[in-house]
VMD Tcl script that draws the C-alpha trace (Angstrom):
set ca {
  {371.57 -158.61 143.50}
  {368.88 -161.30 143.33}
  {365.00 -159.94 143.55}
  {362.32 -161.22 145.08}
  {358.76 -160.20 145.07}
  {356.83 -159.95 147.75}
  {353.25 -159.36 148.82}
  {352.97 -155.77 151.29}
  {350.58 -154.58 153.37}
  {348.75 -151.76 151.86}
  {349.29 -147.89 152.11}
  {347.46 -144.92 150.94}
  {346.85 -144.97 147.28}
  {348.73 -142.21 145.49}
  {346.79 -139.31 143.69}
  {346.05 -140.52 140.42}
  {346.68 -138.54 137.55}
  {343.32 -137.56 135.74}
  {341.35 -139.87 134.10}
  {338.62 -139.01 131.24}
  {335.31 -140.27 132.38}
  {333.73 -142.49 129.61}
  {329.92 -143.06 131.25}
  {327.56 -142.03 128.49}
  {325.76 -139.67 130.86}
  {328.94 -137.32 130.80}
  {329.18 -137.64 134.64}
  {332.23 -139.28 136.55}
  {332.13 -141.78 139.28}
  {331.70 -139.20 142.07}
  {329.04 -137.75 140.55}
  {326.98 -140.87 139.30}
  {327.23 -142.18 143.01}
  {326.45 -139.08 144.99}
  {323.34 -139.46 142.58}
  {322.32 -142.76 143.83}
  {323.09 -142.05 147.53}
  {320.39 -138.93 147.29}
  {318.10 -141.40 145.53}
  {318.51 -143.99 148.21}
  {319.14 -146.44 144.91}
  {321.56 -148.76 144.07}
  {323.54 -148.11 140.59}
  {322.38 -149.63 137.45}
  {324.66 -149.33 134.42}
  {322.92 -148.75 131.41}
  {325.79 -149.08 129.31}
  {326.79 -152.46 130.67}
  {323.29 -154.00 131.56}
  {323.19 -157.08 133.26}
  {321.96 -159.05 130.46}
  {323.53 -161.77 128.43}
  {324.57 -159.32 125.57}
  {327.25 -158.39 127.94}
  {328.50 -161.71 128.72}
  {328.53 -163.13 124.99}
  {327.94 -162.41 121.43}
  {328.58 -165.71 119.73}
  {326.62 -167.62 121.66}
  {324.30 -168.12 124.53}
  {325.27 -168.92 128.22}
  {326.20 -172.60 128.33}
  {323.81 -172.46 131.56}
  {321.45 -169.46 133.02}
  {323.55 -166.94 134.83}
  {321.78 -164.88 137.64}
  {323.51 -161.36 138.03}
  {323.70 -160.88 141.76}
  {325.28 -158.02 144.05}
  {328.05 -159.39 146.45}
  {325.85 -158.39 148.96}
  {323.56 -160.99 147.64}
  {326.07 -163.84 147.53}
  {327.70 -163.49 150.86}
  {326.47 -161.75 153.89}
  {329.53 -159.43 154.51}
  {331.11 -158.40 151.27}
  {334.68 -156.93 151.40}
  {336.21 -154.70 148.37}
  {339.78 -155.86 149.53}
  {340.72 -158.11 152.22}
  {343.88 -157.98 153.91}
  {345.31 -156.33 150.88}
  {345.16 -156.66 147.25}
  {347.72 -159.99 146.67}
  {348.18 -162.33 143.71}
  {345.81 -165.26 145.73}
  {343.06 -163.12 145.14}
  {342.75 -163.96 141.39}
  {341.03 -167.33 140.63}
  {340.27 -168.41 136.95}
  {336.98 -169.36 136.30}
  {334.87 -170.57 133.28}
  {336.04 -167.68 130.90}
  {339.59 -168.43 128.58}
  {341.20 -164.92 129.93}
  {344.16 -166.39 131.56}
  {346.09 -164.04 130.16}
  {344.06 -161.18 132.12}
  {344.60 -163.10 135.06}
  {348.10 -163.47 134.85}
  {348.64 -159.54 134.15}
  {346.62 -159.12 136.98}
  {349.11 -161.16 139.61}
  {351.55 -159.01 137.96}
  {349.80 -155.90 139.09}
  {349.58 -156.38 142.49}
  {352.94 -156.86 142.69}
  {353.37 -153.32 142.19}
  {351.33 -151.13 144.68}
  {351.54 -147.62 142.89}
  {350.50 -149.46 139.76}
  {347.77 -151.20 141.33}
  {346.50 -148.16 143.07}
  {346.49 -146.51 139.67}
  {344.21 -149.17 138.23}
  {342.13 -150.20 141.38}
  {341.06 -147.09 143.45}
  {341.70 -148.24 146.75}
  {339.21 -146.29 148.86}
  {336.02 -148.03 147.53}
  {334.28 -150.40 150.12}
  {330.44 -151.99 151.05}
  {330.70 -149.32 153.76}
  {327.91 -146.83 154.96}
  {328.48 -144.97 151.67}
  {327.71 -148.20 149.17}
  {325.79 -147.20 146.32}
  {326.43 -150.41 144.16}
  {328.81 -148.20 142.08}
  {332.72 -149.04 141.43}
  {335.19 -147.73 138.98}
  {338.80 -148.74 137.45}
  {341.21 -146.99 135.38}
  {343.09 -148.23 131.88}
  {345.19 -147.07 129.96}
  {344.01 -146.91 125.97}
  {345.58 -145.45 123.13}
  {347.90 -142.71 124.88}
  {345.15 -141.42 127.91}
  {343.70 -142.87 131.15}
  {340.09 -144.06 131.05}
  {337.73 -144.02 134.06}
  {335.44 -147.21 133.53}
  {332.27 -147.20 136.09}
  {330.40 -150.35 136.49}
  {327.47 -151.51 138.90}
  {328.74 -154.59 140.68}
  {326.25 -157.06 139.33}
  {328.22 -160.32 138.54}
  {327.12 -163.04 136.68}
  {326.63 -166.38 139.06}
  {325.54 -170.27 138.94}
  {324.25 -171.70 142.28}
  {325.27 -168.86 144.25}
  {328.90 -168.68 143.20}
  {330.73 -166.34 140.92}
  {331.32 -167.73 137.10}
  {334.30 -166.26 135.87}
  {337.39 -164.74 137.83}
  {337.13 -164.74 141.88}
  {339.09 -164.56 144.66}
  {340.28 -167.48 147.30}
  {338.29 -165.74 149.66}
  {334.79 -165.87 148.56}
  {333.87 -162.49 150.35}
  {336.23 -160.58 148.54}
  {335.20 -159.04 145.33}
  {337.83 -156.29 143.80}
  {339.27 -158.78 141.58}
  {335.91 -160.09 139.79}
  {334.75 -156.04 139.59}
  {338.18 -155.19 137.66}
  {337.53 -158.21 135.39}
  {333.62 -156.77 134.76}
  {335.42 -153.26 134.13}
  {337.81 -154.30 131.87}
  {334.78 -156.69 130.10}
  {332.98 -153.43 129.83}
  {335.82 -151.47 128.27}
  {336.34 -154.28 125.50}
  {332.40 -154.43 124.96}
  {331.92 -158.13 126.72}
  {332.97 -160.80 128.81}
  {333.49 -162.99 125.42}
  {335.73 -160.41 124.01}
  {338.08 -161.42 126.89}
  {338.64 -164.77 125.81}
  {342.32 -165.35 124.02}
  {344.73 -162.69 124.21}
  {348.43 -161.65 125.15}
  {349.23 -161.02 128.57}
  {351.31 -158.09 127.63}
  {348.21 -156.65 125.88}
  {346.48 -156.25 129.64}
  {349.67 -154.85 131.02}
  {350.08 -152.25 128.65}
  {346.53 -151.14 129.70}
  {347.00 -151.43 133.55}
  {350.36 -149.06 132.97}
  {350.36 -147.23 129.97}
  {353.85 -148.80 129.26}
  {356.04 -150.45 126.16}
  {355.86 -154.05 126.11}
  {358.78 -156.13 124.73}
  {358.57 -160.25 123.85}
  {361.11 -162.55 124.06}
  {361.61 -166.09 122.65}
  {363.01 -168.07 125.16}
  {364.85 -170.45 123.24}
  {366.34 -167.20 121.32}
  {366.82 -164.98 124.19}
  {370.15 -163.40 124.82}
  {372.84 -164.82 127.04}
  {372.13 -162.35 129.98}
  {368.37 -163.32 129.96}
  {368.34 -164.49 133.60}
  {369.97 -160.94 134.48}
  {367.32 -159.39 132.06}
  {364.68 -160.93 134.43}
  {366.19 -160.05 137.05}
  {366.25 -156.42 136.84}
  {363.15 -156.32 134.99}
  {361.28 -157.86 138.01}
  {363.71 -155.17 139.96}
  {361.94 -152.42 138.14}
  {358.83 -153.28 139.13}
  {357.81 -154.30 135.43}
  {355.03 -156.84 134.73}
  {356.49 -160.22 133.26}
  {354.50 -162.99 132.02}
  {355.22 -166.41 130.19}
  {353.36 -169.19 128.11}
  {354.05 -172.38 126.08}
  {353.35 -172.26 122.24}
  {351.10 -174.86 120.78}
  {351.17 -176.66 117.54}
  {347.41 -177.09 117.04}
  {344.31 -175.91 118.50}
  {344.02 -179.08 119.85}
  {347.17 -178.60 122.19}
  {345.25 -175.46 123.85}
  {345.32 -175.86 127.13}
  {347.02 -179.27 127.27}
  {349.01 -180.52 130.21}
  {352.50 -181.50 129.76}
  {354.08 -184.55 131.46}
  {355.33 -181.96 134.30}
  {352.39 -180.48 134.78}
  {352.57 -177.57 132.85}
  {349.61 -176.30 130.57}
  {350.19 -175.40 126.85}
  {348.77 -172.20 125.27}
  {348.26 -171.28 129.27}
  {349.50 -167.65 130.65}
  {351.98 -167.96 133.54}
  {352.89 -164.81 135.41}
  {356.61 -164.44 136.70}
  {356.60 -163.33 140.47}
  {359.95 -163.54 141.32}
  {363.56 -164.95 140.74}
  {366.49 -165.98 143.06}
  {369.73 -168.29 143.49}
  {370.03 -170.66 146.43}
  {372.84 -172.41 148.12}
  {372.25 -175.88 146.93}
  {375.23 -178.68 147.57}
  {377.74 -175.99 147.68}
  {376.90 -174.39 144.79}
  {374.34 -171.74 143.40}
  {371.31 -172.71 141.70}
  {369.18 -170.15 139.65}
  {365.20 -170.20 140.61}
  {362.27 -168.53 139.01}
  {359.09 -168.28 140.32}
  {356.03 -168.65 137.99}
  {352.05 -168.43 139.04}
  {349.51 -170.30 137.45}
  {346.06 -168.29 137.80}
  {344.26 -171.65 137.66}
  {346.14 -172.71 140.95}
  {344.90 -176.40 140.55}
  {347.76 -177.63 138.06}
  {351.62 -176.64 138.55}
  {354.89 -177.84 137.70}
  {355.99 -181.43 139.47}
  {359.85 -181.42 138.20}
  {362.75 -180.36 140.04}
  {362.69 -177.72 142.55}
  {358.46 -178.22 142.61}
  {356.64 -177.67 146.13}
  {357.68 -181.27 147.81}
  {360.70 -182.30 145.66}
  {363.76 -183.75 147.28}
  {366.05 -180.61 146.14}
  {364.22 -178.41 149.07}
  {365.59 -181.28 152.02}
  {369.04 -180.09 150.76}
  {368.13 -176.38 151.39}
  {368.53 -174.89 154.74}
  {365.19 -173.95 156.75}
  {366.88 -170.13 156.27}
  {367.19 -170.35 152.76}
  {363.35 -171.72 152.67}
  {361.72 -169.22 154.65}
  {363.82 -166.38 152.74}
  {362.53 -167.71 149.29}
  {358.78 -168.59 151.02}
  {358.88 -171.89 149.81}
  {357.23 -173.05 152.98}
  {354.10 -170.48 151.99}
  {353.89 -170.53 148.33}
  {350.52 -170.35 147.15}
  {348.26 -173.21 145.30}
  {349.14 -172.78 141.56}
  {352.61 -171.09 142.55}
  {355.78 -172.78 142.15}
  {359.71 -172.68 142.08}
  {361.48 -174.21 138.95}
  {365.25 -174.15 137.83}
  {366.11 -171.21 135.57}
  {367.49 -173.87 133.04}
  {364.44 -175.61 133.25}
  {362.41 -172.72 132.72}
  {364.29 -172.21 129.28}
  {363.48 -175.46 128.16}
  {360.07 -175.88 128.84}
  {358.65 -172.56 127.95}
  {358.36 -170.53 124.71}
  {358.02 -167.00 125.37}
  {358.20 -164.21 127.85}
  {356.38 -160.72 127.79}
  {357.73 -158.05 129.90}
  {356.13 -154.86 130.28}
  {358.20 -152.26 131.21}
  {356.66 -149.32 133.00}
  {359.50 -146.93 131.53}
  {361.17 -148.02 128.35}
  {364.34 -147.95 129.93}
  {364.25 -150.58 132.65}
  {365.97 -152.89 130.59}
  {368.98 -150.74 130.35}
  {372.31 -150.76 132.14}
  {374.01 -147.92 134.38}
  {371.72 -145.05 135.16}
  {368.34 -144.56 134.10}
  {367.89 -142.39 131.15}
  {365.01 -139.78 130.25}
  {362.80 -141.14 127.85}
  {360.33 -139.09 125.60}
  {357.41 -140.31 123.85}
  {355.92 -139.35 120.44}
  {352.52 -140.59 119.70}
  {351.15 -140.59 115.90}
  {347.91 -141.76 115.39}
  {346.36 -142.80 111.85}
  {344.39 -145.44 109.62}
  {344.82 -148.03 106.97}
  {341.86 -147.27 104.51}
  {341.07 -149.41 101.57}
  {341.96 -148.17 98.23}
  {343.99 -145.50 99.49}
  {346.23 -146.13 102.54}
  {345.73 -149.86 103.40}
  {349.22 -150.84 101.23}
  {349.95 -153.88 102.86}
  {353.75 -155.01 103.42}
  {356.93 -154.89 101.49}
  {355.68 -158.10 99.42}
  {352.99 -156.00 97.93}
  {355.29 -153.25 96.06}
  {352.52 -151.96 93.59}
  {350.63 -150.65 97.07}
  {353.19 -151.00 99.76}
  {354.22 -146.99 99.76}
  {350.42 -145.90 99.70}
  {350.85 -146.63 103.19}
  {351.26 -144.13 105.82}
  {354.69 -142.75 106.28}
  {355.87 -141.42 109.21}
  {358.71 -139.33 109.69}
  {361.56 -140.00 112.60}
  {364.56 -137.46 113.72}
  {367.04 -139.42 115.57}
  {369.28 -136.25 116.31}
  {371.61 -137.07 119.52}
  {373.31 -140.51 120.09}
  {373.39 -142.47 123.41}
  {375.93 -141.53 125.88}
  {379.39 -142.60 125.03}
  {378.42 -144.12 121.86}
  {377.47 -143.49 118.18}
  {373.89 -144.65 117.60}
  {370.80 -143.69 118.67}
  {368.48 -146.27 120.68}
  {364.59 -145.73 120.37}
  {361.53 -148.44 120.59}
  {358.97 -148.16 118.14}
  {355.47 -149.57 119.32}
  {352.80 -150.15 116.80}
  {349.10 -150.84 117.79}
  {346.19 -151.35 116.27}
  {343.16 -149.92 117.78}
  {339.70 -151.46 119.35}
  {340.35 -154.75 117.47}
  {338.74 -157.00 120.40}
  {336.14 -154.32 120.84}
  {335.03 -154.71 117.35}
  {334.89 -158.67 117.57}
  {331.39 -158.78 117.58}
  {331.51 -157.33 114.20}
  {333.62 -160.27 113.10}
  {336.85 -158.16 113.08}
  {339.96 -160.14 114.73}
  {343.62 -159.05 114.87}
  {345.33 -157.98 112.00}
  {348.93 -159.03 111.21}
  {350.93 -155.71 111.59}
  {354.51 -154.78 111.22}
  {356.82 -151.72 109.82}
  {359.82 -151.16 108.11}
  {362.34 -148.43 108.72}
  {363.87 -146.57 105.72}
  {366.22 -143.54 105.71}
  {364.70 -140.84 104.69}
  {366.10 -138.96 101.34}
  {365.12 -135.49 102.37}
  {362.10 -133.70 101.09}
  {358.57 -133.48 102.58}
  {356.68 -135.36 99.99}
  {355.34 -138.80 100.14}
  {357.67 -141.50 98.86}
  {356.72 -143.27 95.93}
  {356.94 -146.60 94.69}
  {360.24 -146.27 92.90}
  {361.91 -145.31 96.07}
  {360.71 -148.65 97.57}
  {361.90 -150.45 94.82}
  {365.63 -149.66 95.17}
  {366.22 -149.14 98.36}
  {366.45 -151.79 101.47}
  {364.81 -150.93 104.95}
  {367.61 -149.91 107.38}
  {365.50 -151.80 110.08}
  {362.09 -153.46 110.57}
  {359.76 -155.12 113.39}
  {361.25 -158.97 113.78}
  {357.89 -160.09 112.60}
  {354.50 -159.66 111.48}
  {352.22 -161.03 113.70}
  {348.29 -160.86 114.73}
  {348.98 -159.21 118.26}
  {347.40 -155.83 119.58}
  {351.11 -154.33 119.37}
  {354.26 -154.93 117.70}
  {357.18 -153.82 119.48}
  {360.82 -153.77 119.10}
  {363.87 -151.61 120.18}
  {366.21 -150.59 117.52}
  {369.83 -148.52 117.62}
  {370.54 -146.58 114.19}
  {373.07 -143.81 113.59}
  {371.66 -140.14 113.91}
  {369.71 -138.86 110.73}
  {366.18 -138.73 109.18}
  {364.33 -141.98 108.59}
  {360.99 -142.86 107.53}
  {358.62 -145.42 109.25}
  {356.40 -147.36 107.25}
  {353.21 -149.16 109.72}
  {351.62 -151.65 107.84}
  {349.25 -154.73 107.83}
  {350.83 -157.62 106.37}
  {347.76 -158.13 103.58}
  {346.84 -154.93 101.69}
  {343.16 -153.57 101.70}
  {342.85 -154.49 105.39}
  {341.40 -151.56 107.76}
  {342.23 -150.57 111.03}
  {343.35 -147.65 113.00}
  {346.48 -147.42 114.74}
  {348.30 -145.99 117.32}
  {352.27 -145.57 116.75}
  {354.44 -144.91 120.24}
  {358.06 -143.95 119.42}
  {360.27 -143.99 122.93}
  {363.35 -142.30 122.51}
  {366.43 -141.59 124.87}
  {366.80 -138.01 123.97}
  {364.03 -135.69 122.96}
  {363.00 -135.15 119.45}
  {363.01 -131.53 118.03}
  {359.71 -129.90 117.72}
  {357.96 -131.21 114.36}
  {358.47 -128.71 111.39}
  {355.02 -126.63 111.90}
  {352.87 -126.15 108.39}
  {353.25 -122.55 106.82}
  {351.04 -120.01 107.84}
  {348.84 -117.75 105.73}
  {350.30 -114.52 105.48}
  {349.13 -111.03 103.88}
  {349.92 -110.66 100.34}
  {352.13 -107.75 99.19}
  {350.62 -105.88 96.37}
  {353.68 -107.54 93.89}
  {351.79 -110.67 94.80}
  {348.28 -109.68 94.48}
  {349.58 -108.52 90.77}
  {351.13 -111.70 90.62}
  {347.95 -113.92 92.05}
  {346.03 -112.05 89.06}
  {348.00 -112.68 86.30}
  {348.45 -116.42 87.54}
  {344.64 -116.65 87.67}
  {343.69 -115.35 84.16}
  {346.23 -117.93 82.81}
  {345.68 -120.98 84.75}
  {341.91 -121.02 84.06}
  {339.34 -123.71 84.56}
  {341.05 -126.95 84.99}
  {341.65 -128.37 81.35}
  {340.40 -131.65 80.65}
  {343.06 -132.66 78.07}
  {345.93 -132.26 80.52}
  {343.89 -134.31 83.24}
  {343.68 -137.27 80.43}
  {347.23 -137.37 79.89}
  {347.82 -137.37 83.32}
  {345.03 -140.38 83.87}
  {346.70 -142.18 81.25}
  {349.97 -142.12 82.90}
  {348.68 -144.27 85.98}
  {345.74 -146.51 83.96}
  {348.51 -148.97 83.52}
  {346.40 -151.75 82.09}
  {344.61 -149.22 79.60}
  {341.36 -150.01 81.32}
  {339.56 -146.72 81.15}
  {340.32 -147.02 84.92}
  {343.18 -146.42 87.48}
  {343.82 -148.26 90.68}
  {342.80 -145.75 93.85}
  {346.51 -146.40 95.58}
  {347.74 -144.29 92.94}
  {345.65 -141.56 93.06}
  {347.95 -139.92 95.51}
  {350.51 -139.91 92.78}
  {348.54 -139.04 90.31}
  {346.85 -135.86 92.26}
  {350.52 -134.72 92.90}
  {350.68 -134.93 89.34}
  {348.36 -132.11 88.77}
  {349.80 -129.81 91.31}
  {348.10 -130.88 94.80}
  {349.87 -132.80 97.51}
  {347.18 -134.26 100.01}
  {347.58 -135.22 103.45}
  {346.52 -139.05 104.28}
  {343.15 -137.75 105.70}
  {341.99 -136.09 102.86}
  {342.95 -138.80 100.55}
  {341.08 -141.14 102.41}
  {337.86 -138.92 102.00}
  {338.71 -138.66 98.30}
  {339.26 -142.36 97.52}
  {336.01 -143.00 99.69}
  {333.73 -140.66 97.55}
  {335.29 -141.28 93.94}
  {336.70 -145.19 93.82}
  {334.12 -148.57 93.07}
  {334.17 -151.75 95.11}
  {337.62 -152.83 93.43}
  {339.53 -149.43 94.43}
  {339.17 -148.41 90.71}
  {338.21 -144.48 89.64}
  {337.33 -143.77 86.48}
  {338.36 -140.78 84.12}
  {335.02 -138.75 84.59}
  {335.45 -139.37 88.41}
  {339.12 -137.97 88.47}
  {338.13 -134.74 86.50}
  {334.99 -134.46 88.91}
  {337.70 -134.51 91.76}
  {339.93 -132.12 90.09}
  {337.26 -129.69 89.57}
  {335.89 -129.96 93.01}
  {339.44 -129.30 94.74}
  {340.14 -126.28 92.21}
  {336.87 -124.47 93.43}
  {338.14 -125.64 97.23}
  {341.42 -123.84 96.44}
  {340.07 -120.95 94.81}
  {336.76 -120.06 96.65}
  {337.26 -121.40 100.42}
  {341.15 -122.06 101.19}
  {343.89 -119.84 99.90}
  {347.17 -121.35 99.79}
  {349.29 -121.83 102.55}
  {352.31 -119.91 101.00}
  {352.50 -117.92 98.18}
  {353.85 -120.49 95.42}
  {356.28 -119.43 92.62}
  {354.47 -120.01 88.89}
  {356.83 -123.05 88.70}
  {354.88 -124.77 91.35}
  {351.54 -123.78 90.17}
  {348.99 -125.78 92.47}
  {350.71 -127.63 94.81}
  {348.67 -126.73 97.40}
  {348.29 -127.80 101.31}
  {344.75 -127.71 102.12}
  {343.18 -126.86 105.40}
  {341.07 -127.32 107.23}
  {339.61 -130.55 106.22}
  {336.09 -129.84 107.39}
  {335.52 -127.35 104.38}
  {337.08 -129.21 101.83}
  {334.70 -132.06 103.14}
  {332.11 -130.07 101.94}
  {333.39 -129.62 98.63}
  {334.47 -133.07 97.80}
  {330.97 -134.88 99.44}
}
mol new
graphics top color blue
foreach p $ca { graphics top sphere $p radius 0.5 }
foreach p [lrange $ca 0 end-1] q [lrange $ca 1 end] { graphics top cylinder $p $q radius 0.2 }
display resetview
């Protein structure tokens, strides 16, 4: 059945799940508000002050902006007037159309909107100049508190605003999102899917329209029916084309939202249509099926009314689906649940979260093009145990997200090109070495390396154990990441780390004999190990080889501890000299002897194969 999204009257918001307060005072929204009411003062947010620093980090405002509260702009301000709808989103002088397109999609899902925009806020008797909004970030919901001072010029809002001049929920939402990301300038340029995920905690999928599957219309229809958020855009071939207008009234490099999809009877045939919204409002499609096109004259009034054709908002338009595929290049879908596009009955998906870092010199190995360092990247185990119902393979979605890059823009950071590869696991618990990747091809990988916040793809693989290697494209690039793996069947619990147990009398005697024989760290064996990994015989080895060198010496370390050691002992060229390597071994030996017993008693032939916990104690020893 076709599905057309329509605005509906607001209803009482659902009770939200707990969100973590983020204000520097440690106080939650309600506590801050009550403090203001008791003092009889309006809230002023020290975390995001009404100053140029909250606006831009690389330039000064082009004109002097004045920060004003809604009550200083209009006589009768309202938080929401007649329900939150897509007409409340009008773009200002900030290049954040990607965000506005996501907000427009947000208004089409009442429950999702109420999660992000608590609807019990107003300018009534308990007004205190404070508002709050909730966003999903890295697997948790955050409650972001702001004051209601907004940048204005000549008495009008500079950035996002509503078509109704006394309605302010959308402008305040944009301010809260700017605070979350560090400034208004940090919102310039982006992908609609990024904001969609921050509004829902969902998982995004991107389609290239020219390469979309044959059932793409049905995919979009099902996505909208299941309340997924959908955006679309036209690619640019150069910076000069950004925001360029095509002869058909479409804007290149501009983010649009998809608000409806349906079929209409036209000359005895069914024509598939799609409804698009431009947050700018002033410019829209002028081809077939546009607002005043001849095609609508041959459509019955009842059909026009059903499609709300006579009441379309400014900037919103219908177009033939075939024309949409010709003129648009990308579609982004944020599924509120990963099974939103699956056929038949809905599945219960389980999500597993992995958080880690790419650190120069230890775990920032780059993509497979850089074989010498690729193997040093984090390696994440996946267990696919149960096939999809009635099929031989297991379906899962892998979504790799780089953290906080937008917030770090003021320090010169930009989005890195990221991706991942998936290999069949050979078994065992160790970190796979360079030779494994030299002789084994990946079973699956992300479609491309791209400088988006998140790269996600859907896969089908046979049951078994796999290793997923998340990477940046270039080596030596640093970032924190979050990997979400959505699987149709619940993954098995991770294998617990072995716990220390009380030694038997026999084990104590064996330990005493072992320590008597092993003695202190010997320089000669350590030198032999060092030479194995000093490939150019320069007297130093690459820090990326440290994991293998320590393993040869009997130490198997996790990524966190390895990163600390590299930070301590490598130079600016990621090289480690022999005396530093020997010093590292001595300190690890001391840590294992004096502070941390092995977590299980190991036989003689494994000697010092020690899994070191906790990090804090070892950090003290290697610092």
